[in-house]
DOKEZA-174123 format. One record per residue (C-alpha): residue number from 1; residue in one letter; y, z, x; chain. Coordinates in Angstrom, 3 decimals. Layout:
! DOKEZA-174123
SITE | NUM | A | Y | Z | X | A
...
! end
This chain:
! DOKEZA-174123
SITE | 1 | M | -127.579 | 122.378 | -100.467 | A
SITE | 2 | T | -126.284 | 122.484 | -96.938 | A
SITE | 3 | I | -126.696 | 123.786 | -93.522 | A
SITE | 4 | I | -124.550 | 123.782 | -90.475 | A
SITE | 5 | T | -126.341 | 123.431 | -87.575 | A
SITE | 6 | R | -125.929 | 123.520 | -83.440 | A
SITE | 7 | Q | -127.968 | 120.590 | -82.666 | A
SITE | 8 | F | -127.453 | 118.083 | -86.242 | A
SITE | 9 | G | -124.185 | 119.407 | -87.499 | A
SITE | 10 | S | -124.060 | 119.479 | -91.388 | A
SITE | 11 | I | -127.508 | 118.725 | -93.236 | A
SITE | 12 | D | -127.660 | 118.350 | -96.719 | A
SITE | 13 | Y | -131.302 | 119.373 | -98.173 | A
SITE | 14 | A | -133.301 | 119.787 | -101.272 | A
SITE | 15 | E | -135.362 | 123.176 | -101.726 | A
SITE | 16 | E | -138.590 | 120.987 | -101.905 | A
SITE | 17 | A | -138.321 | 120.151 | -98.008 | A
SITE | 18 | V | -137.997 | 123.630 | -97.315 | A
SITE | 19 | I | -141.753 | 124.594 | -95.094 | A
SITE | 20 | T | -142.297 | 128.214 | -95.759 | A
SITE | 21 | F | -144.103 | 130.097 | -92.347 | A
SITE | 22 | P | -144.548 | 133.898 | -94.397 | A
SITE | 23 | E | -145.298 | 135.311 | -90.914 | A
SITE | 24 | G | -142.946 | 133.168 | -88.658 | A
SITE | 25 | L | -143.481 | 131.929 | -85.333 | A
SITE | 26 | L | -144.747 | 133.499 | -82.628 | A
SITE | 27 | G | -141.870 | 135.400 | -81.174 | A
SITE | 28 | F | -139.566 | 134.059 | -83.853 | A
SITE | 29 | E | -141.260 | 136.523 | -86.654 | A
SITE | 30 | R | -137.696 | 136.638 | -88.534 | A
SITE | 31 | M | -137.936 | 132.963 | -89.124 | A
SITE | 32 | H | -139.583 | 131.770 | -92.124 | A
SITE | 33 | R | -137.491 | 128.600 | -93.772 | A
SITE | 34 | F | -137.790 | 125.162 | -92.082 | A
SITE | 35 | L | -136.752 | 121.912 | -92.248 | A
SITE | 36 | L | -138.583 | 119.079 | -90.721 | A
SITE | 37 | I | -135.823 | 116.434 | -89.561 | A
SITE | 38 | D | -136.943 | 112.862 | -87.981 | A
SITE | 39 | Q | -134.656 | 111.124 | -85.460 | A
SITE | 40 | P | -135.951 | 107.399 | -84.762 | A
SITE | 41 | E | -134.703 | 107.589 | -81.406 | A
SITE | 42 | V | -136.896 | 110.315 | -80.337 | A
SITE | 43 | E | -139.834 | 109.230 | -82.324 | A
SITE | 44 | P | -142.695 | 110.155 | -82.000 | A
SITE | 45 | L | -141.212 | 113.556 | -81.612 | A
SITE | 46 | R | -139.569 | 115.558 | -84.831 | A
SITE | 47 | W | -137.521 | 118.568 | -84.924 | A
SITE | 48 | L | -138.640 | 121.615 | -86.968 | A
SITE | 49 | Q | -134.917 | 123.284 | -87.677 | A
SITE | 50 | S | -134.565 | 127.317 | -88.763 | A
SITE | 51 | L | -132.742 | 127.502 | -92.112 | A
SITE | 52 | D | -132.609 | 131.564 | -91.066 | A
SITE | 53 | E | -130.888 | 130.641 | -87.589 | A
SITE | 54 | P | -129.487 | 127.389 | -87.855 | A
SITE | 55 | Q | -129.092 | 127.358 | -83.763 | A
SITE | 56 | I | -132.713 | 126.895 | -83.175 | A
SITE | 57 | A | -134.934 | 123.792 | -83.601 | A
SITE | 58 | F | -137.795 | 123.462 | -82.370 | A
SITE | 59 | T | -139.330 | 119.546 | -80.822 | A
SITE | 60 | V | -142.846 | 119.265 | -82.419 | A
SITE | 61 | I | -145.263 | 116.330 | -82.673 | A
SITE | 62 | E | -148.219 | 115.644 | -84.446 | A
SITE | 63 | P | -151.194 | 116.196 | -82.135 | A
SITE | 64 | E | -153.178 | 113.282 | -83.026 | A
SITE | 65 | L | -151.029 | 110.907 | -81.611 | A
SITE | 66 | V | -151.268 | 112.047 | -78.288 | A
SITE | 67 | F | -154.429 | 114.254 | -78.198 | A
SITE | 68 | P | -156.645 | 112.298 | -80.554 | A
SITE | 69 | D | -159.618 | 114.573 | -79.846 | A
SITE | 70 | F | -157.618 | 117.817 | -80.635 | A
SITE | 71 | K | -159.265 | 119.398 | -83.407 | A
SITE | 72 | V | -158.450 | 122.750 | -85.279 | A
SITE | 73 | H | -161.251 | 124.922 | -87.565 | A
SITE | 74 | L | -159.487 | 126.766 | -90.111 | A
SITE | 75 | T | -161.088 | 129.882 | -91.113 | A
SITE | 76 | A | -161.524 | 130.896 | -94.751 | A
SITE | 77 | S | -158.533 | 133.507 | -94.211 | A
SITE | 78 | D | -156.751 | 130.235 | -92.487 | A
SITE | 79 | R | -157.348 | 128.395 | -95.629 | A
SITE | 80 | E | -156.893 | 130.861 | -98.277 | A
SITE | 81 | G | -153.396 | 132.035 | -96.886 | A
SITE | 82 | L | -152.272 | 128.516 | -96.925 | A
SITE | 83 | G | -153.438 | 128.145 | -100.171 | A
SITE | 84 | L | -155.639 | 125.371 | -99.111 | A
SITE | 85 | A | -158.531 | 124.418 | -101.577 | A
SITE | 86 | A | -162.018 | 122.810 | -100.265 | A
SITE | 87 | G | -161.479 | 118.930 | -99.107 | A
SITE | 88 | V | -158.079 | 119.406 | -98.796 | A
SITE | 89 | E | -156.452 | 118.442 | -95.003 | A
SITE | 90 | P | -153.647 | 120.490 | -93.352 | A
SITE | 91 | R | -150.858 | 118.155 | -91.231 | A
SITE | 92 | L | -150.667 | 119.564 | -87.846 | A
SITE | 93 | L | -147.838 | 119.930 | -85.579 | A
SITE | 94 | V | -147.671 | 121.428 | -82.412 | A
SITE | 95 | L | -144.499 | 122.918 | -80.171 | A
SITE | 96 | V | -143.425 | 120.862 | -77.402 | A
SITE | 97 | T | -141.483 | 121.781 | -74.360 | A
SITE | 98 | V | -138.883 | 119.678 | -73.102 | A
SITE | 99 | P | -137.685 | 120.281 | -69.491 | A
SITE | 100 | K | -134.915 | 118.375 | -67.555 | A
SITE | 101 | D | -137.049 | 115.639 | -66.409 | A
SITE | 102 | P | -138.959 | 114.060 | -69.959 | A
SITE | 103 | A | -142.100 | 113.024 | -68.411 | A
SITE | 104 | D | -142.764 | 116.559 | -67.845 | A
SITE | 105 | M | -143.143 | 117.585 | -71.709 | A
SITE | 106 | T | -146.040 | 119.759 | -72.639 | A
SITE | 107 | A | -147.773 | 120.333 | -76.001 | A
SITE | 108 | N | -148.748 | 124.162 | -76.998 | A
SITE | 109 | L | -152.186 | 123.131 | -78.186 | A
SITE | 110 | M | -153.271 | 126.829 | -78.322 | A
SITE | 111 | G | -150.749 | 127.621 | -80.706 | A
SITE | 112 | P | -150.974 | 124.725 | -83.523 | A
SITE | 113 | L | -148.563 | 124.882 | -86.831 | A
SITE | 114 | V | -150.554 | 123.966 | -89.676 | A
SITE | 115 | L | -149.226 | 123.320 | -92.547 | A
SITE | 116 | H | -150.210 | 122.657 | -96.354 | A
SITE | 117 | P | -149.396 | 119.021 | -97.620 | A
SITE | 118 | Q | -148.081 | 120.120 | -100.815 | A
SITE | 119 | N | -146.935 | 123.367 | -101.382 | A
SITE | 120 | R | -145.083 | 123.370 | -98.111 | A
SITE | 121 | L | -146.719 | 126.829 | -96.947 | A
SITE | 122 | G | -147.321 | 126.907 | -92.486 | A
SITE | 123 | R | -148.687 | 129.130 | -90.557 | A
SITE | 124 | Q | -149.056 | 129.026 | -86.645 | A
SITE | 125 | L | -152.298 | 129.873 | -85.583 | A
SITE | 126 | V | -153.560 | 131.242 | -81.914 | A
SITE | 127 | L | -156.905 | 129.141 | -80.417 | A
SITE | 128 | H | -158.449 | 131.677 | -78.429 | A
SITE | 129 | D | -161.545 | 129.873 | -77.708 | A
SITE | 130 | S | -159.758 | 126.372 | -77.702 | A
SITE | 131 | P | -160.349 | 124.105 | -74.117 | A
SITE | 132 | H | -156.426 | 123.553 | -74.527 | A
SITE | 133 | G | -153.827 | 125.285 | -73.150 | A
SITE | 134 | T | -150.169 | 125.935 | -73.848 | A
SITE | 135 | R | -149.083 | 123.722 | -71.755 | A
SITE | 136 | E | -150.844 | 120.233 | -72.129 | A
SITE | 137 | R | -148.932 | 117.204 | -70.668 | A
SITE | 138 | L | -147.742 | 114.598 | -73.313 | A
SITE | 139 | I | -147.959 | 112.009 | -70.424 | A
SITE | 140 | P | -151.052 | 112.319 | -68.700 | A
SITE | 141 | G | -150.655 | 111.799 | -65.022 | A
SITE | 142 | A | -146.830 | 112.028 | -65.053 | A
SITE | 143 | A | -145.371 | 114.325 | -62.770 | A
SITE | 144 | S | -141.840 | 114.745 | -61.503 | A
SITE | 145 | A | -140.260 | 114.378 | -58.233 | A
SITE | 146 | V | -140.087 | 118.254 | -58.145 | A
SITE | 147 | T | -144.082 | 118.657 | -58.724 | A
SITE | 148 | A | -145.438 | 115.552 | -57.079 | A
! end
């Protein structure tokens, strides 16, 4: 299959590569189907490209790469909704905001994306009791000239 995107142009993909978020993402509930796109020049950042709205792609990162102590507790309902059997660990991603100054990039640790590693189902959680926020700096201590 092929999709024409604003950011990446034409992308060929297999249906098996599609990640489905049955409930969509917060604020984007009408988008359910996504591709995870790697670009070596921006690793470890990745792109979550919407197949439902080809002009939209979200920047994401695996939180453990930047926040090694970040943990998500899945409820039985969360696990059931994703089809995660006991002992199967989900894959985690968090949405990243990239402002003009990349040193000010932040990650939303209160709304992680949880992915089943085999069935490609995903769900965005809202961690109400998290010690983390929606704008956690990816580069601790970095500050742009505007905020310094």
